[in-house]
Structures are given as C-alpha cells and as structure tokens.
C-alpha positions as CSV (number, residue, x, y, z in Angstrom):
1,X,14.4,-3.2,-19.5
2,X,17.5,-5.2,-20.4
3,X,20.1,-3.5,-18.1
4,X,20.0,-6.2,-15.4
5,X,22.2,-9.0,-16.4
6,X,20.9,-11.4,-13.9
7,X,17.3,-10.8,-15.1
8,X,18.5,-11.2,-18.7
9,X,20.1,-14.6,-17.9
10,X,16.9,-15.8,-16.2
11,X,14.7,-14.6,-19.1
12,X,16.7,-16.3,-21.7
13,X,17.3,-19.6,-19.6
14,X,13.5,-19.8,-19.0
15,X,12.8,-19.6,-22.7
16,X,15.1,-22.2,-23.9
17,X,13.9,-25.6,-25.1
18,X,14.0,-28.3,-22.6
19,X,17.5,-29.9,-22.4
20,X,19.1,-26.8,-23.7
21,X,21.8,-25.0,-21.6
22,X,22.8,-21.3,-21.6
23,X,26.5,-20.9,-21.2
24,X,27.5,-17.4,-19.7
25,X,30.9,-16.1,-20.2
26,X,32.0,-12.7,-19.1
27,X,34.7,-10.7,-21.1
28,X,38.2,-10.9,-19.7
29,X,38.2,-7.2,-19.0
30,X,35.0,-7.6,-17.0
31,X,36.8,-9.9,-14.5
32,X,35.9,-8.9,-11.0
33,X,33.1,-6.5,-11.9
34,X,30.3,-8.8,-10.8
35,X,30.1,-10.0,-7.2
36,X,30.6,-13.5,-6.0
37,X,26.9,-13.6,-5.0
38,X,26.1,-12.8,-8.7
39,X,28.0,-15.8,-10.0
40,X,26.6,-18.0,-7.2
41,X,23.0,-17.1,-8.1
42,X,23.7,-17.6,-11.8
43,X,25.5,-21.0,-11.3
44,X,22.4,-22.2,-9.2
45,X,20.1,-21.8,-12.2
46,X,19.4,-25.4,-13.4
47,X,20.1,-24.9,-17.2
48,X,22.9,-22.3,-16.9
49,X,26.6,-23.0,-17.0
50,X,29.4,-20.5,-16.2
51,X,32.2,-20.6,-18.6
52,X,35.8,-19.6,-17.5
53,X,37.4,-16.4,-18.9
54,X,40.1,-18.2,-20.8
55,X,37.9,-20.8,-22.6
56,X,38.4,-20.7,-26.4
57,X,35.3,-18.8,-27.6
58,X,35.7,-20.1,-31.2
59,X,35.3,-23.7,-30.0
60,X,32.4,-22.8,-27.9
61,X,30.7,-21.0,-30.8
62,X,31.2,-24.0,-33.1
63,X,29.4,-26.3,-30.5
64,X,26.6,-23.7,-30.0
65,X,23.1,-23.5,-31.4
66,X,23.4,-19.7,-31.2
67,X,25.1,-16.8,-29.6
68,X,23.6,-14.0,-27.5
69,X,25.9,-11.1,-26.8
70,X,25.6,-7.6,-25.2
71,X,28.8,-6.1,-26.8
72,X,31.6,-8.5,-27.8
73,X,33.6,-9.9,-30.7
74,X,32.0,-13.2,-29.9
75,X,28.9,-12.0,-31.7
76,X,31.1,-11.0,-34.7
77,X,32.9,-14.3,-34.7
78,X,29.6,-16.2,-34.5
C-alpha cells in the first residue's frame, strides 16, 4: 500500500494542516532514480516543495514540525 512514493507524497500533503508544507528530499544515492516527470508532478502539488540533495538536513529538521522518512539517517537525526 505504501510502495508508490508519489501516492505517499499526495496522501501526506493532503492531510497536512492548512498553510503547512511538505518538503521532499531524496537521498544523495537516489539521485537519478526517479524520472523528470516524477519531480515535475511532485513540484506541481500546491503544498509540496522539493529540496536539493545537498541541503543541510540538520538545519531543515530544526525548522520542521516533524519528519517522515522511509529509510534514512534523517529519521535518526530528528
């Protein structure tokens, strides 16, 4: 049920409080795994923002209300 990343992003984004954004960041090793179309669809969602691979994750976590992760040290660091 939770294997489709795009569906997961939509589901999470649709359940956020009004005015809250979902920031989506892939792991560095996943660079190039998703298609351009995937990123285009994700970035077109009104309350979703794509985050560059090299953004400092610790800074992002400190400014976040929460962290959702599939498999990452970001979850541990949060």
